C-alpha positions as CSV (number, residue, x, y, z in Angstrom):
1,M,-4.1,114.9,-28.1
2,K,-4.2,114.8,-24.3
3,H,-7.9,114.0,-24.4
4,R,-7.3,111.0,-26.6
5,T,-4.6,109.7,-24.3
6,L,-6.8,110.0,-21.3
7,L,-9.7,108.2,-23.0
8,A,-7.4,105.3,-23.9
9,A,-6.2,104.9,-20.4
10,V,-9.7,104.9,-19.0
11,T,-10.7,102.3,-21.5
12,A,-7.8,100.1,-20.6
13,I,-8.6,100.3,-16.9
14,A,-12.2,99.4,-17.5
15,V,-11.2,96.4,-19.6
16,F,-8.8,95.3,-16.9
17,F,-11.4,95.5,-14.1
18,A,-13.9,93.7,-16.4
19,M,-11.5,90.8,-16.8
20,V,-10.8,90.7,-13.1
21,G,-14.5,90.5,-12.4
22,W,-15.0,87.7,-15.0
23,F,-12.1,85.7,-13.4
24,V,-13.4,86.1,-9.9
25,G,-16.9,85.1,-11.0
26,R,-15.5,81.9,-12.4
27,T,-13.6,80.9,-9.3
28,I,-16.0,81.9,-6.5
29,T,-18.9,79.4,-5.8
30,S,-22.1,80.5,-4.1
31,P,-23.4,78.4,-1.1
32,E,-26.2,77.1,-3.3
33,D,-23.8,76.0,-6.0
34,A,-21.5,74.4,-3.5
35,A,-24.3,72.4,-2.0
36,A,-25.5,71.3,-5.4
37,Q,-22.0,70.1,-6.2
38,K,-21.7,68.1,-3.0
39,S,-24.9,66.0,-3.6
40,A,-24.4,62.3,-4.6
41,P,-24.3,61.4,-8.3
42,V,-27.0,59.3,-9.7
43,A,-26.4,55.7,-8.5
44,S,-25.2,53.0,-11.0
45,L,-25.5,49.2,-10.7
46,I,-22.6,47.2,-9.3
47,T,-22.6,43.8,-10.9
48,V,-20.6,40.6,-10.7
49,P,-20.4,37.7,-13.2
50,V,-21.8,34.2,-12.9
51,E,-18.9,31.7,-13.1
52,K,-18.5,28.0,-13.7
53,K,-16.1,26.5,-11.2
54,T,-15.5,23.5,-9.0
55,L,-16.3,24.2,-5.4
56,S,-15.0,22.3,-2.4
57,Q,-14.7,22.7,1.3
58,S,-11.3,21.8,2.6
59,V,-9.2,21.3,5.7
60,V,-6.1,23.4,5.2
61,V,-2.9,22.8,7.3
62,R,0.8,22.9,6.8
63,G,3.2,20.0,6.9
64,T,6.9,19.1,6.3
65,L,7.9,16.8,3.5
66,E,10.6,14.5,4.9
67,A,12.4,11.2,4.2
68,S,11.6,8.3,6.5
69,E,13.8,7.7,9.5
70,S,17.3,6.5,9.0
71,S,18.5,3.0,9.9
72,D,21.8,1.4,10.5
73,I,23.2,-1.9,9.1
74,T,25.0,-3.6,11.9
75,I,27.3,-6.6,11.3
76,S,27.4,-9.9,13.1
77,A,29.7,-12.6,11.8
78,G,28.9,-15.2,14.4
79,D,32.1,-16.8,15.8
80,L,34.3,-15.2,13.1
81,T,35.9,-11.8,13.2
82,A,33.7,-9.4,11.2
83,I,36.2,-8.5,8.5
84,I,34.7,-6.4,5.7
85,T,35.5,-8.0,2.4
86,A,33.4,-5.9,0.0
87,T,31.3,-2.7,-0.1
88,P,29.1,-3.0,-3.2
89,K,27.0,0.0,-2.3
90,E,28.1,3.7,-2.4
91,V,26.6,6.8,-0.9
92,G,23.5,7.8,-2.8
93,D,22.8,4.3,-4.1
94,Q,19.4,2.7,-3.7
95,L,19.2,-0.4,-1.5
96,K,16.4,-2.6,-2.8
97,E,14.8,-5.9,-1.6
98,G,17.2,-8.7,-2.3
99,D,20.3,-6.5,-2.7
100,V,23.6,-7.2,-0.9
101,A,24.3,-4.2,1.4
102,I,27.8,-5.3,2.4
103,E,30.0,-8.4,2.4
104,V,31.6,-9.8,5.6
105,V,34.2,-12.6,5.6
106,G,33.1,-13.4,2.0
107,R,29.4,-13.8,2.9
108,P,26.6,-11.4,1.9
109,V,24.3,-9.3,4.1
110,I,21.1,-9.4,2.1
111,T,18.3,-6.8,2.7
112,L,14.7,-7.9,2.8
113,E,11.5,-6.2,3.7
114,G,9.8,-7.0,7.0
115,V,9.0,-5.5,10.5
116,L,10.6,-8.3,12.5
117,P,14.4,-8.3,12.9
118,A,16.5,-11.4,12.0
119,F,16.8,-12.7,15.6
120,R,17.6,-16.4,14.9
121,D,18.7,-18.7,12.1
122,L,15.8,-20.0,10.0
123,G,15.7,-23.7,9.1
124,P,13.4,-26.7,8.9
125,E,13.0,-27.1,12.6
126,V,11.9,-23.4,13.0
127,E,8.3,-22.2,12.8
128,G,6.8,-18.8,13.5
129,P,5.9,-15.4,12.2
130,D,9.5,-14.7,11.1
131,V,9.4,-17.7,8.8
132,K,6.2,-16.3,7.2
133,Q,7.8,-12.9,6.9
134,L,10.7,-14.5,5.0
135,E,8.4,-16.4,2.7
136,T,6.4,-13.3,2.0
137,S,9.6,-11.5,1.0
138,L,10.7,-14.4,-1.2
139,Q,7.3,-14.5,-2.9
140,R,7.6,-10.7,-3.7
141,L,10.9,-11.5,-5.3
142,G,9.3,-14.2,-7.4
143,L,11.3,-17.0,-5.9
144,R,8.4,-19.4,-5.2
145,P,8.7,-20.3,-1.5
146,G,5.6,-22.5,-1.7
147,T,2.7,-22.0,0.7
148,V,3.3,-18.7,2.7
149,D,2.8,-19.9,6.2
150,E,4.9,-20.2,9.4
151,I,6.6,-23.5,8.4
152,Y,10.1,-23.7,6.9
153,D,9.9,-26.5,4.4
154,S,11.7,-27.8,1.3
155,A,10.1,-25.2,-0.9
156,T,11.2,-22.4,1.4
157,A,14.7,-23.8,1.4
158,Q,14.8,-24.0,-2.4
159,A,13.7,-20.3,-2.5
160,V,16.5,-19.4,-0.2
161,V,19.0,-21.1,-2.5
162,A,17.5,-19.1,-5.4
163,L,17.9,-15.9,-3.3
164,Y,21.6,-16.5,-2.8
165,K,22.0,-17.4,-6.5
166,R,20.3,-14.1,-7.6
167,A,22.6,-12.2,-5.2
168,G,25.6,-13.9,-6.8
169,Y,26.5,-16.2,-3.9
170,V,26.4,-19.8,-3.0
171,A,23.8,-20.7,-0.4
172,P,25.1,-21.8,3.1
173,K,26.5,-25.4,3.0
174,V,24.7,-28.3,4.6
175,S,26.8,-30.2,7.3
176,T,28.6,-33.5,6.3
177,E,26.7,-35.3,9.1
178,A,23.3,-34.2,7.7
179,T,24.3,-35.2,4.1
180,Q,25.5,-38.7,5.3
181,A,22.3,-39.2,7.2
182,V,20.3,-38.7,4.0
183,I,22.5,-41.2,2.1
184,S,22.1,-43.8,4.8
185,A,18.3,-43.2,5.0
186,T,18.0,-43.5,1.3
187,Q,19.8,-46.8,1.3
188,N,17.6,-48.1,4.1
189,V,14.5,-47.2,2.0
190,E,15.9,-49.0,-1.0
191,E,16.6,-52.2,1.1
192,N,13.1,-52.2,2.6
193,E,11.6,-51.7,-0.8
194,E,13.4,-54.9,-1.9
195,G,12.2,-56.6,1.3
196,V,8.6,-55.8,0.5
197,R,9.1,-57.0,-3.1
198,L,10.5,-60.4,-1.9
199,A,7.7,-60.8,0.7
200,K,5.0,-60.1,-1.8
201,K,6.6,-62.6,-4.3
202,A,6.8,-65.3,-1.7
203,L,3.1,-64.8,-0.9
204,T,2.1,-64.8,-4.5
205,D,4.1,-68.0,-5.3
206,A,2.6,-69.7,-2.3
207,Q,-0.9,-68.7,-3.3
208,N,-0.3,-70.0,-6.8
209,S,1.1,-73.3,-5.4
210,S,-1.9,-73.8,-3.2
211,S,-4.2,-73.3,-6.1
212,L,-2.4,-76.0,-8.1
213,A,-2.6,-78.4,-5.2
214,T,-6.3,-77.9,-4.9
215,V,-6.8,-78.6,-8.6
216,S,-4.7,-81.8,-8.4
217,F,-6.7,-83.0,-5.5
218,H,-10.0,-82.6,-7.3
219,V,-8.6,-84.3,-10.4
220,S,-7.4,-87.3,-8.3
221,D,-10.7,-87.6,-6.5
222,S,-12.5,-87.8,-9.9
223,E,-10.2,-90.4,-11.1
224,N,-10.9,-92.5,-8.0
225,K,-14.6,-92.3,-8.6
226,I,-14.1,-93.5,-12.2
227,L,-11.9,-96.4,-11.1
228,T,-14.5,-97.8,-8.7
229,E,-16.8,-98.3,-11.7
230,E,-14.2,-99.9,-13.9
231,P,-13.1,-103.6,-13.7
232,Q,-10.5,-104.3,-11.0
233,L,-6.9,-104.0,-12.1
234,P,-4.1,-106.2,-10.8
235,E,-3.3,-105.4,-7.2
236,Q,-0.3,-103.1,-6.7
237,D,2.2,-103.2,-3.9
238,E,0.9,-101.5,-0.8
239,S,4.2,-99.7,-0.1
240,E,3.9,-98.2,-3.6
241,D,0.3,-97.0,-2.9
242,E,1.4,-95.3,0.3
243,S,4.2,-93.3,-1.4
244,L,1.8,-92.2,-4.2
245,N,-0.9,-91.0,-1.7
246,E,1.5,-89.2,0.7
247,P,0.3,-85.4,0.8
248,E,2.8,-82.6,-0.1
249,A,3.6,-79.8,2.5
250,V,1.0,-77.0,2.4
251,P,2.6,-73.4,2.7
252,D,1.4,-71.2,5.6
253,L,-0.3,-68.3,3.7
254,D,-1.2,-66.5,6.9
255,Q,2.4,-66.3,7.9
256,L,3.5,-65.1,4.5
257,Q,0.8,-62.3,4.6
258,R,2.2,-61.3,8.0
259,D,5.6,-61.1,6.5
260,V,4.4,-58.7,3.8
261,T,2.7,-56.5,6.3
262,A,5.8,-56.3,8.5
263,A,8.0,-55.5,5.4
264,Q,5.6,-52.7,4.4
265,R,5.7,-51.3,8.0
266,A,9.5,-51.3,7.9
267,L,9.4,-49.5,4.5
268,T,7.0,-46.8,5.9
269,Q,9.4,-46.2,8.8
270,A,12.4,-46.0,6.5
271,K,10.7,-43.4,4.4
272,A,9.8,-41.4,7.5
273,D,13.4,-41.6,8.6
274,L,14.5,-40.4,5.1
275,A,12.1,-37.4,5.2
276,T,13.5,-36.4,8.6
277,A,17.0,-36.7,7.3
278,Q,16.2,-34.7,4.2
279,S,14.5,-32.0,6.3
280,S,17.6,-31.8,8.5
281,A,19.7,-31.4,5.4
282,L,17.8,-28.4,4.0
283,V,19.6,-25.1,3.5
284,R,19.3,-22.7,6.4
285,L,19.3,-18.9,6.4
286,P,21.7,-17.5,9.0
287,A,20.5,-14.4,10.9
288,S,24.0,-12.9,10.2
289,E,23.4,-12.9,6.5
290,V,20.1,-11.1,6.2
291,Q,18.6,-7.9,7.6
292,F,14.9,-6.8,7.5
293,F,13.7,-3.3,7.0
294,A,10.1,-2.0,7.4
295,A,10.2,-0.4,4.0
296,L,12.4,-0.8,0.9
297,P,14.0,0.6,-1.2
298,Q,16.1,2.9,0.9
299,K,19.0,5.3,0.1
300,V,22.5,4.8,1.3
301,Q,23.4,7.9,3.4
302,S,26.9,6.8,4.5
303,V,29.3,3.8,4.3
304,N,31.2,3.7,7.5
305,V,33.7,0.9,6.8
306,D,36.3,0.1,4.2
307,V,37.4,-3.2,2.9
308,G,39.7,-4.9,5.4
309,D,38.1,-3.1,8.4
310,T,36.7,-4.9,11.4
311,A,33.1,-3.9,11.8
312,T,32.2,-3.1,15.4
313,D,29.3,-0.7,15.2
314,S,27.2,0.5,12.3
315,A,28.7,-0.4,8.9
316,M,26.2,1.6,6.9
317,S,23.5,4.2,7.4
318,I,20.4,4.3,5.2
319,S,17.2,6.3,5.0
320,G,14.0,5.5,3.4
321,S,13.5,6.8,-0.1
322,A,9.8,6.9,0.7
323,L,8.8,10.4,1.6
324,T,6.1,11.4,4.1
325,I,4.4,14.7,5.0
326,T,3.7,15.1,8.7
327,S,1.1,17.6,9.9
328,G,-1.4,18.2,12.7
329,V,-5.1,18.9,12.8
330,S,-7.6,20.0,15.4
331,A,-10.1,17.6,17.0
332,S,-12.9,19.1,14.9
333,D,-11.0,18.7,11.7
334,K,-9.9,15.2,12.6
335,K,-13.6,14.1,12.5
336,L,-13.8,15.2,8.9
337,L,-10.8,13.2,7.7
338,T,-10.3,9.5,6.8
339,V,-7.4,7.4,5.8
340,D,-6.9,7.3,2.0
341,D,-8.2,10.9,1.5
342,I,-6.3,12.6,-1.2
343,A,-4.8,16.1,-0.4
344,T,-3.2,18.7,-2.7
345,V,0.2,19.9,-1.4
346,T,1.7,23.1,-2.7
347,E,4.8,25.2,-2.2
348,D,4.4,28.5,-4.1
349,S,8.0,29.7,-3.8
350,L,9.2,26.6,-5.6
351,G,6.2,26.2,-7.9
352,V,5.6,22.7,-6.6
353,T,2.2,21.1,-6.6
354,L,1.6,17.5,-5.9
355,E,-0.9,15.0,-4.5
356,A,-0.6,13.0,-1.3
357,K,-2.7,10.3,0.4
358,I,-3.4,10.2,4.1
359,V,-1.9,7.0,5.5
360,S,-2.5,7.5,9.2
361,I,-4.4,9.7,11.7
362,A,-3.4,9.6,15.4
363,D,-6.0,8.5,17.9
364,T,-4.6,10.7,20.7
365,A,-3.6,14.3,20.7
366,T,-0.2,15.8,21.3
367,E,0.4,18.2,24.2
368,N,-0.8,21.1,22.1
369,G,-4.1,19.4,21.3
370,R,-3.2,18.5,17.7
371,F,-3.7,15.1,16.1
372,I,-0.7,13.9,14.0
373,V,-1.6,13.2,10.3
374,K,0.8,11.4,8.0
375,L,0.5,11.6,4.2
376,E,2.5,9.8,1.4
377,P,3.1,11.9,-1.7
378,I,1.9,10.4,-5.0
379,G,4.2,10.5,-8.1
380,K,7.6,11.9,-8.6
381,I,8.8,14.4,-6.0
382,P,11.3,17.2,-6.9
383,D,14.5,17.0,-4.7
384,E,14.2,20.6,-3.8
385,A,10.8,20.0,-2.1
386,V,12.3,17.6,0.5
387,G,12.5,19.3,3.9
388,Q,10.1,22.1,2.9
389,N,7.1,23.2,5.0
390,M,4.2,23.0,2.5
391,K,0.5,23.9,2.4
392,V,-1.7,20.8,2.6
393,E,-5.3,21.1,1.5
394,I,-7.6,18.2,2.1
395,P,-11.0,18.4,0.4
396,I,-13.8,17.2,2.6
397,V,-16.8,18.2,0.4
398,S,-16.7,18.8,-3.4
399,S,-19.2,19.7,-6.1
400,G,-17.7,16.9,-8.2
401,G,-17.0,19.1,-11.2
402,E,-17.7,22.6,-12.5
403,V,-21.1,24.1,-11.5
404,L,-22.8,27.5,-11.8
405,A,-21.4,29.6,-8.9
406,V,-22.2,33.1,-7.8
407,P,-20.8,35.3,-5.0
408,L,-22.7,35.1,-1.8
409,A,-23.4,38.9,-2.0
410,A,-25.4,38.4,-5.2
411,L,-28.1,36.3,-3.4
412,S,-31.1,37.8,-1.7
413,S,-34.3,36.3,-0.4
414,T,-38.0,37.0,-1.1
415,G,-40.7,37.4,1.5
416,S,-41.9,33.9,0.8
417,G,-38.4,32.5,1.7
418,N,-37.2,31.8,-1.9
419,V,-33.7,32.7,-2.9
420,R,-33.1,34.9,-5.9
421,V,-30.5,36.7,-8.0
422,E,-31.0,39.9,-10.0
423,V,-29.6,39.7,-13.6
424,E,-28.8,42.8,-15.6
425,R,-30.2,42.1,-19.1
426,G,-29.6,45.6,-20.5
427,E,-29.3,49.2,-19.4
428,G,-32.0,49.6,-16.7
429,V,-33.4,46.1,-17.4
430,I,-33.3,43.8,-14.4
431,E,-34.6,40.2,-14.4
432,T,-35.2,38.2,-11.2
433,V,-34.2,34.6,-11.3
434,T,-35.2,32.1,-8.5
435,V,-32.4,29.7,-7.6
436,K,-31.7,27.0,-5.1
437,P,-28.4,27.4,-3.2
438,G,-26.0,24.4,-2.9
439,L,-22.5,23.9,-1.7
440,K,-20.9,27.1,-0.3
441,A,-17.1,27.5,-0.4
442,E,-14.5,30.2,-1.0
443,G,-17.0,33.0,-1.0
444,F,-19.1,31.4,-3.7
445,V,-22.2,29.3,-3.6
446,Q,-23.5,26.7,-6.1
447,V,-26.9,27.6,-7.6
448,N,-29.5,25.6,-9.4
449,V,-32.1,27.6,-11.4
450,L,-35.7,27.1,-10.3
451,E,-37.4,29.8,-12.4
452,G,-35.9,32.0,-15.1
453,S,-32.6,31.7,-17.0
454,L,-29.0,31.9,-15.8
455,Q,-25.7,31.1,-17.5
456,E,-22.0,31.7,-17.2
457,G,-21.1,35.3,-17.8
458,D,-24.4,36.8,-16.8
459,R,-23.9,40.0,-14.7
460,L,-25.6,39.8,-11.3
461,V,-26.6,42.8,-9.2
462,V,-24.8,42.6,-5.9
463,G,-27.3,42.7,-3.0
464,R,-27.1,42.3,0.7
465,D,-25.6,39.3,2.4
466,L,-27.9,36.4,2.7
467,V,-28.3,33.9,5.5
468,L,-28.8,30.6,3.6
469,P,-31.4,28.0,4.8
470,G,-30.1,26.2,7.8
471,E,-27.8,29.0,9.0
472,K,-28.6,31.2,12.0
473,N,-29.3,34.9,11.4
474,S,-28.1,37.0,14.3
475,D,-30.5,39.8,13.3
476,E,-33.5,37.4,13.0
477,D,-36.7,38.6,14.6
478,T,-37.2,36.5,17.7
479,S,-40.8,37.4,18.1
480,E,-41.9,33.9,17.1
481,D,-39.8,32.4,19.8
482,S,-41.3,34.8,22.3
483,E,-44.7,33.6,21.3
């Protein structure tokens, strides 16, 4: 019994040590095995896809979207106290061309577009660029001011009357003296027209009378010739013969013609006087009833007066509803930009993307060496975008649409100077395709296939960086230069 117990114990110990040996053998690695495990695995290909995309090179800056500068509407009522009688606009309203901003002593202050301020009353005796500015504004409003020039004429005055009528007001009155002068001048023209008519009639009557006298003379002469051939009639009393042969008075046609000419000259002068009187009687545009702004419409920011107030300073503050983006570029980037270039403006946090057009590029740099660029947004602008500093991307070169594009790392060059890509056609199958590089942007380069086949989705083997034709290779062998 004891022998069996001892045998079982020995067997158990042997099994235990066998298991320990097996476990240790599994966990302990020999130097040879460790070295083998540390060796690199078999290399596999790293590939990238061929893509179709639009490539462009851009100038990227940041700019702030802001409303145009604010302006004030100041009141001038001439010799009258500037009492506010109506405030037709409220805060937030738009002020458009031809609108009435405010009413003073019953008269409107009309807003028009133009860079020159209203510095004088405009009327028929006034000529200059401010008249042309007025006519241009009236033409935009469709009020037919006639020829847009620097002359205030009757067509301009009629358009001014129409401007007031559209605004709901009566145009400024013409003075009594000017109106009476037109009436008198009109009567003078009518009298001189009658004088010309009478002078012409006298001349015509005289010409007709002279013609009849000539005919009578020729008839009498013929009768005399016939009588000399006829038998002699009884002698008549000599006194009777003298009365019959006495000639009638002949009218002075030359004098009558001079009378017609004088009457016509008087009529011409009367008409000129009437034109002068009518010109003086044209409606004028008082400087106190119009204000010009460089850009309209604008938004009312504040109304600083109430009805019944006496206006002394600014009656209303307005700001341009037109928005601008102001940015700055370096001297090198300035050379790449031109007015009317279209930029993409984005603000990722708001999810805003819009287009803007360059409207001006400064000729001189600021103190920090930047050139101010102003852009105008295109289309509707979200209110939350105003005042935001946004990314402005201005394309300077574009592929003009989607093209085959590959990462720069996929290009390599041959010994002959050709550029190629390696396309994985299957496991272990690589095809070399010769290409011509084009526009490079955003880490990609446009390629045109010269030899082989390449299309979107093909997998390219990534190679070493390539120095494209025309670029300088810092590692380039300079042995040729040394020669």
